[in-house]
C-alpha positions as CSV (number, residue, x, y, z in Angstrom):
1,M,14.4,-13.6,22.1
2,A,12.6,-11.2,19.5
3,V,11.0,-11.7,16.0
4,D,12.8,-9.3,13.8
5,L,10.7,-8.1,10.8
6,L,11.9,-7.2,7.1
7,L,9.5,-5.1,4.9
8,G,9.4,-3.3,1.7
9,L,8.2,0.5,2.2
10,Q,7.4,1.2,-1.5
11,W,5.2,-0.7,-4.0
12,G,7.3,-3.8,-3.7
13,D,10.3,-4.8,-5.7
14,E,12.6,-3.1,-3.1
15,G,15.2,-6.1,-2.9
16,K,13.8,-7.7,0.1
17,G,15.0,-11.1,-1.1
18,K,18.4,-10.1,-1.3
19,I,18.7,-8.7,2.1
20,V,17.0,-11.7,3.7
21,D,19.6,-13.8,2.2
22,V,22.3,-11.6,3.4
23,L,20.9,-11.5,6.9
24,T,20.2,-15.3,7.1
25,A,23.4,-16.2,8.8
26,K,22.2,-14.2,11.9
27,Y,18.9,-16.1,12.3
28,N,17.8,-19.6,13.0
29,I,14.3,-19.3,11.4
30,I,13.2,-17.3,8.3
31,A,9.3,-17.3,8.1
32,R,7.2,-15.8,5.2
33,F,4.1,-14.4,6.7
34,Q,1.7,-13.2,3.8
35,G,1.3,-13.1,0.0
36,G,1.7,-15.9,-2.5
37,P,3.5,-16.3,-5.9
38,N,2.6,-12.8,-6.9
39,A,5.9,-12.1,-5.1
40,G,9.3,-12.4,-6.8
41,H,12.3,-12.3,-4.7
42,T,15.6,-12.1,-6.7
43,L,18.9,-13.2,-5.1
44,V,22.2,-13.3,-6.6
45,F,25.5,-15.0,-5.5
46,N,28.2,-16.9,-6.9
47,G,27.3,-15.6,-10.4
48,N,23.6,-17.1,-10.4
49,K,20.4,-15.7,-10.3
50,H,17.6,-17.2,-8.2
51,V,14.1,-16.2,-8.0
52,L,11.6,-17.4,-5.4
53,H,8.1,-16.9,-5.0
54,T,6.5,-18.6,-2.1
55,I,9.7,-20.2,-0.5
56,P,11.4,-17.9,2.0
57,S,14.7,-16.3,1.0
58,G,16.8,-18.1,3.5
59,I,16.5,-21.5,1.6
60,F,20.1,-21.4,0.3
61,H,21.4,-21.6,3.9
62,D,22.0,-25.0,5.1
63,K,21.5,-24.1,8.7
64,A,18.3,-21.9,8.4
65,I,14.9,-23.5,8.7
66,N,12.4,-21.7,6.4
67,V,8.9,-21.6,7.6
68,V,5.8,-20.7,5.1
69,G,3.7,-19.2,7.6
70,N,-0.2,-19.4,7.8
71,G,-0.8,-16.0,6.3
72,V,0.9,-17.1,3.0
73,V,-1.3,-18.5,0.0
74,I,0.1,-21.3,-2.0
75,D,-0.3,-22.2,-5.4
76,P,0.9,-26.1,-5.5
77,V,1.8,-26.0,-9.2
78,I,4.1,-22.9,-8.8
79,F,5.4,-24.1,-5.6
80,K,6.5,-27.5,-7.4
81,K,8.1,-25.5,-10.0
82,E,10.2,-23.8,-7.2
83,L,11.0,-27.2,-5.6
84,D,12.1,-28.6,-8.7
85,K,14.6,-25.8,-9.5
86,L,16.1,-26.2,-6.0
87,N,16.5,-29.8,-6.8
88,E,18.4,-29.1,-9.9
89,E,20.6,-26.5,-7.9
90,G,21.4,-29.3,-5.2
91,V,19.4,-27.5,-2.4
92,D,18.2,-30.2,0.3
93,Y,14.9,-28.4,0.9
94,R,13.2,-31.3,2.7
95,K,15.1,-30.9,5.7
96,N,14.7,-27.3,6.5
97,L,11.4,-26.3,4.5
98,F,8.3,-26.4,6.8
99,V,4.8,-25.4,5.7
100,S,2.0,-24.2,8.1
101,R,-1.1,-26.4,8.2
102,K,-3.2,-23.2,8.2
103,A,-1.7,-21.7,4.9
104,H,-4.5,-21.5,2.3
105,L,-4.2,-23.0,-1.2
106,I,-4.7,-21.5,-4.5
107,L,-6.7,-23.7,-6.6
108,P,-6.5,-23.9,-10.5
109,T,-10.0,-22.0,-10.6
110,H,-8.8,-19.4,-8.2
111,R,-6.4,-18.4,-11.0
112,L,-9.4,-18.7,-13.6
113,L,-11.6,-16.4,-11.6
114,D,-8.7,-14.1,-11.2
115,A,-8.4,-13.7,-14.9
116,A,-12.2,-13.4,-15.5
117,S,-12.7,-10.9,-13.1
118,E,-9.6,-8.8,-14.5
119,A,-10.9,-9.3,-18.0
120,A,-14.5,-8.0,-17.2
121,K,-13.2,-4.7,-15.4
122,G,-11.8,-3.7,-18.9
123,K,-10.1,-0.4,-18.7
124,A,-10.8,-0.4,-14.9
125,K,-8.7,-3.3,-14.2
126,I,-6.3,-3.1,-11.2
127,G,-3.3,-4.8,-12.8
128,S,-3.6,-8.2,-11.1
129,T,-0.7,-10.6,-11.3
130,L,-3.4,-13.0,-12.2
131,K,-2.1,-15.5,-9.8
132,G,-5.4,-16.2,-8.2
133,I,-4.3,-14.5,-5.0
134,G,-7.4,-12.2,-4.5
135,P,-10.0,-14.8,-5.2
136,T,-8.0,-17.1,-2.6
137,Y,-8.0,-14.5,0.1
138,M,-11.8,-13.9,-0.7
139,D,-12.5,-17.6,0.0
140,K,-10.4,-17.5,3.1
141,T,-12.4,-14.4,4.7
142,G,-15.6,-16.0,3.1
143,R,-14.6,-19.3,5.1
144,N,-14.8,-21.2,2.1
145,G,-11.1,-21.9,1.6
146,I,-9.1,-25.2,1.3
147,R,-5.7,-25.2,3.6
148,V,-2.6,-27.0,3.6
149,G,-4.0,-29.1,6.7
150,D,-7.1,-30.2,4.8
151,I,-5.0,-32.2,2.1
152,E,-4.2,-34.5,5.1
153,S,-8.0,-35.6,5.3
154,P,-9.4,-38.5,3.4
155,E,-12.2,-36.4,2.5
156,W,-10.5,-33.6,0.9
157,I,-11.3,-34.4,-2.9
158,T,-14.7,-33.8,-1.9
159,K,-14.3,-30.4,-0.3
160,Y,-12.0,-29.4,-3.4
161,R,-14.7,-30.4,-5.8
162,Q,-17.4,-28.6,-4.3
163,L,-15.3,-25.4,-4.3
164,A,-14.0,-25.8,-7.9
165,D,-17.5,-26.5,-8.9
166,K,-18.8,-23.1,-7.2
167,H,-15.7,-21.2,-9.0
168,C,-16.9,-22.6,-12.2
169,T,-20.5,-21.1,-11.9
170,L,-18.8,-17.8,-11.0
171,I,-16.4,-17.6,-14.0
172,N,-19.4,-18.1,-16.1
173,F,-21.1,-15.4,-14.2
174,H,-18.3,-12.8,-15.3
175,Q,-19.3,-13.5,-19.0
176,A,-15.6,-12.7,-19.6
177,S,-14.1,-14.3,-22.7
178,I,-11.4,-16.7,-21.2
179,E,-10.3,-20.0,-22.6
180,Y,-9.3,-22.8,-20.3
181,D,-8.9,-26.6,-19.8
182,L,-9.7,-27.4,-16.3
183,D,-8.8,-31.1,-16.8
184,A,-5.2,-30.3,-17.9
185,L,-4.9,-27.6,-15.0
186,E,-6.0,-30.1,-12.4
187,K,-3.7,-32.9,-13.7
188,D,-0.8,-30.5,-13.0
189,F,-2.4,-29.4,-9.8
190,F,-2.8,-32.8,-8.1
191,E,0.5,-33.9,-9.3
192,A,2.0,-30.8,-7.3
193,I,-0.1,-31.8,-4.3
194,D,1.5,-35.1,-4.1
195,L,4.7,-33.3,-4.0
196,L,3.7,-30.7,-1.4
197,K,2.4,-33.9,0.8
198,S,5.9,-34.9,1.0
199,L,7.0,-32.0,3.1
200,K,6.9,-31.5,6.9
201,F,3.7,-29.7,7.9
202,I,3.7,-28.0,11.1
203,D,1.4,-26.1,13.4
204,S,3.6,-23.1,12.6
205,E,2.3,-20.7,15.7
206,A,3.2,-23.5,18.1
207,F,6.4,-24.1,16.4
208,L,7.4,-20.4,16.5
209,H,6.4,-19.9,19.9
210,D,8.7,-23.0,21.0
211,A,11.4,-21.6,19.0
212,L,11.2,-18.1,21.0
213,K,11.1,-20.0,24.3
214,H,14.4,-21.6,23.4
215,N,15.9,-17.9,22.4
216,Q,16.2,-18.8,18.5
217,P,16.5,-15.8,16.6
218,I,13.6,-15.5,14.0
219,L,13.5,-13.1,10.9
220,A,9.9,-12.5,9.5
221,E,10.0,-12.0,5.8
222,G,7.3,-9.8,3.9
223,A,6.3,-10.0,0.4
224,Q,5.2,-7.0,-1.8
225,G,5.4,-3.5,-0.3
226,S,3.8,-1.4,2.3
227,L,2.1,0.9,-0.4
228,L,0.3,-2.4,-1.4
229,D,-1.3,-2.9,1.8
230,I,-4.9,-3.9,1.7
231,D,-5.7,-1.4,4.4
232,F,-2.8,1.4,4.2
233,G,-1.7,1.1,0.6
234,T,-2.9,3.0,-2.5
235,Y,-6.6,1.3,-2.4
236,P,-7.9,-0.3,-4.8
237,F,-4.5,-0.8,-6.5
238,V,-3.3,-3.1,-3.9
239,T,-2.5,-6.7,-3.1
240,S,-5.0,-8.8,-0.9
241,S,-3.2,-9.1,2.5
242,T,-1.6,-7.1,5.0
243,T,2.1,-6.5,4.0
244,T,2.7,-4.2,6.8
245,A,4.3,-5.2,10.2
246,A,0.9,-6.1,11.6
247,G,0.6,-8.8,8.9
248,A,3.4,-10.6,10.6
249,C,1.5,-11.1,13.8
250,T,-1.5,-12.4,12.0
251,G,0.3,-14.3,9.3
252,L,2.6,-16.2,11.9
253,G,0.6,-16.1,15.0
254,I,3.1,-14.0,17.0
255,A,2.3,-11.3,19.6
256,P,3.2,-7.8,19.0
257,G,5.1,-7.6,21.9
258,V,7.7,-10.0,20.7
259,I,8.6,-7.9,17.6
260,G,12.0,-6.6,17.7
261,E,13.9,-4.9,14.9
262,V,11.8,-3.7,12.1
263,F,14.0,-3.3,9.0
264,G,12.4,-1.3,6.2
265,I,13.7,-1.6,2.7
266,F,13.5,0.9,0.0
267,K,15.0,1.7,-3.4
268,A,17.2,4.9,-3.9
269,Y,14.3,5.8,-6.4
270,T,10.8,4.6,-6.7
271,T,9.3,2.0,-9.0
272,R,5.6,0.5,-9.5
273,V,4.4,-2.5,-11.5
274,G,0.8,-2.3,-12.9
275,S,-2.0,0.2,-12.4
276,G,-2.5,2.8,-9.6
277,P,-1.3,6.3,-8.9
278,F,2.4,7.3,-8.7
279,P,3.2,10.9,-7.9
280,T,6.8,10.9,-8.8
281,E,6.5,9.0,-12.1
282,L,8.7,10.0,-14.5
283,F,7.9,10.0,-18.4
284,D,11.3,11.4,-19.6
285,D,14.7,10.2,-20.0
286,N,15.5,9.9,-16.4
287,G,12.8,7.5,-16.3
288,A,13.8,5.4,-19.1
289,T,17.4,5.3,-17.8
290,M,16.4,4.2,-14.4
291,S,14.3,1.3,-16.0
292,R,17.2,0.4,-18.4
293,V,20.0,0.7,-15.7
294,G,17.9,-0.8,-13.0
295,H,16.7,-4.0,-15.1
296,E,13.3,-2.8,-13.9
297,F,11.1,-5.8,-14.8
298,G,8.8,-7.6,-12.5
299,A,10.5,-10.7,-11.4
300,T,7.1,-12.4,-11.3
301,T,5.3,-10.9,-14.3
302,G,8.2,-9.8,-16.4
303,R,6.3,-6.5,-16.8
304,P,8.1,-3.3,-17.2
305,R,8.2,-1.3,-13.9
306,R,7.2,2.5,-14.0
307,C,10.1,4.5,-12.4
308,G,10.2,7.9,-10.6
309,W,12.1,10.0,-8.1
310,L,12.2,9.0,-4.3
311,D,9.1,10.0,-2.7
312,L,9.8,10.8,1.0
313,V,6.3,11.5,1.9
314,A,5.3,8.1,0.8
315,L,8.5,6.7,2.6
316,K,7.6,8.4,5.9
317,Y,4.1,7.2,6.0
318,S,5.5,3.6,5.5
319,C,8.1,4.1,8.4
320,Q,5.3,5.2,10.5
321,V,2.8,2.7,9.8
322,N,5.3,-0.1,10.2
323,G,7.4,1.3,13.3
324,V,10.7,0.9,11.1
325,T,14.0,1.1,13.2
326,Q,16.3,0.6,10.5
327,L,16.2,1.5,7.0
328,M,18.3,-0.3,3.9
329,M,18.7,1.5,0.9
330,M,18.8,-0.7,-2.5
331,K,19.9,0.2,-5.9
332,A,21.8,3.2,-5.1
333,D,24.2,2.2,-7.9
334,V,21.5,2.7,-10.5
335,L,21.5,6.4,-9.8
336,S,25.3,6.7,-10.8
337,G,25.5,9.1,-14.0
338,F,22.5,11.4,-13.1
339,E,23.6,15.2,-13.4
340,S,21.1,16.0,-10.7
341,I,18.7,13.8,-8.5
342,D,15.3,14.8,-7.1
343,I,13.5,13.9,-4.0
344,C,10.2,14.6,-3.3
345,T,9.6,16.2,0.1
346,A,6.1,17.4,0.0
347,Y,2.9,17.3,-2.1
348,K,1.0,20.2,-3.3
349,H,-2.8,19.1,-2.3
350,K,-5.8,21.1,-3.1
351,G,-3.9,24.3,-3.1
352,K,-1.9,23.4,0.2
353,E,1.5,22.2,0.9
354,I,1.3,19.2,2.9
355,T,3.8,16.4,4.3
356,H,1.7,13.6,5.0
357,L,0.0,10.9,2.6
358,P,-3.7,12.0,2.0
359,F,-6.7,9.7,1.4
360,D,-6.3,10.0,-2.4
361,I,-2.7,10.7,-4.3
362,A,-4.1,10.4,-7.9
363,P,-2.5,13.1,-10.2
364,E,-5.6,15.3,-10.1
365,F,-5.1,15.8,-6.3
366,V,-1.5,15.7,-5.6
367,E,1.5,17.5,-7.2
368,P,5.3,16.5,-6.0
369,I,7.4,19.3,-4.6
370,Y,11.0,18.3,-5.0
371,K,14.5,19.1,-3.7
372,S,17.5,18.8,-6.4
373,F,20.8,17.2,-5.1
374,K,23.9,16.9,-7.1
375,G,24.4,13.7,-8.6
376,W,27.5,11.5,-8.8
377,N,29.4,9.7,-11.7
378,E,31.3,6.9,-9.8
379,D,30.7,3.4,-10.5
380,L,29.7,2.0,-7.1
381,T,29.4,-1.6,-7.9
382,G,32.8,-2.5,-6.9
383,M,33.0,-0.6,-3.5
384,T,32.8,-2.5,-0.4
385,T,33.2,0.2,2.3
386,E,31.2,3.4,3.1
387,D,34.4,5.4,2.9
388,E,34.6,4.8,-0.8
389,L,31.2,6.1,-1.6
390,P,31.3,9.5,-3.5
391,I,30.5,12.7,-1.4
392,H,27.1,13.6,-3.2
393,L,25.6,10.0,-2.5
394,M,26.6,10.5,1.2
395,D,24.9,13.9,1.1
396,Y,22.0,11.9,-0.3
397,I,21.8,9.5,2.3
398,A,22.4,12.1,5.1
399,F,19.3,14.1,4.0
400,I,17.0,10.8,3.9
401,E,18.4,10.0,7.3
402,K,17.5,13.2,8.8
403,E,13.9,13.7,7.2
404,M,13.1,10.0,8.2
405,E,14.8,10.1,11.6
406,I,15.8,6.7,11.2
407,P,19.3,5.4,10.7
408,I,20.3,3.9,7.1
409,T,22.6,0.6,8.2
410,I,22.7,-1.0,4.6
411,I,23.5,0.6,1.3
412,S,23.0,-2.0,-1.5
413,V,25.4,-1.3,-4.8
414,G,24.5,-4.3,-6.8
415,P,22.4,-7.4,-7.1
416,D,25.1,-9.8,-5.5
417,R,24.9,-10.7,-2.0
418,K,28.6,-9.2,-1.7
419,Q,27.5,-6.0,-3.1
420,T,26.3,-4.9,0.4
421,I,27.7,-2.0,2.5
422,F,27.0,-2.1,6.3
423,R,27.3,1.0,8.1
């Protein structure tokens, strides 16, 4: 039995949560392998909207086990808010939510460090979500971090105090003007730790290996998007973890040889939150329409997303890095009503036309080259089969499939789990 992967191919916000929810019925285990509460996975069903930040998106299915893997960083306070919300919704999470002992914890001082560091950068800020993700991963690689398994030790408070005191010194070093009440933050933190302790902690790599041995199907759920990968994203405007397929191996303790299907999710257009280069970004009425119709605001930060045409150069790059075997196109319904729709097929880079992603895609180095397609006016949101889709959308899809040389197997025509067309 293999582990299938589900990954975002753009700058995040592609709709991973919805598709994990849709696919969960086929899997026994859903496992998050990287990122933290900087992710926002939105699920809509039965007329209700649900936003998850750390908990895997299969949590609303009774029969699925949800694993928070070792590659994830957990903010206990935000995690508690998610659990409290699930309680309100009648979800019995204790029976099917497991947490890896090797997952790292985000401390209150990690968040303060994040804010101080970003404030000190001024205009050079990278657009951090200020969730403490970067400082936590820095402590992880610096071998200073605190892991979930540490809170089972009677000595863990001493370890916490040593690291928090070190952080306070660093916060003062930044000389950034941030105000905080650490006592209040720690009160919420330790209350959340008590709830976290009530969950089932596991040695997740052993748990997943045993599941594979017993032929249980597993879906690994990624967070953020491939273009935010610490190595292969648009550095330095990236996240602090490996968001690509390789991150599933290190974030869950699985071998490359057990990876099966790699599902790559992308929007029919492109969006980005925060700073960083974005070659196809629109500053006209088309971009404003995408933002308005697509409700393009970050599920975690609430910040408006920048919008632009689909970038096939970047999409092809993400597919190659991840070894994508199936594509899933989201938000096709948002493009209804455009008279014409553009796709970036190449870049003009230093006077030459290229079709690969170069080292730097800042606007002074690349200019997008577009191919135009006729738009469609039909409302897609009530369509349930491929036969109902307008011919011009099918032309759009066919062109993408030809360029990518990968089939598009799912088309999403709305936020609800039912608004999903399988091809």
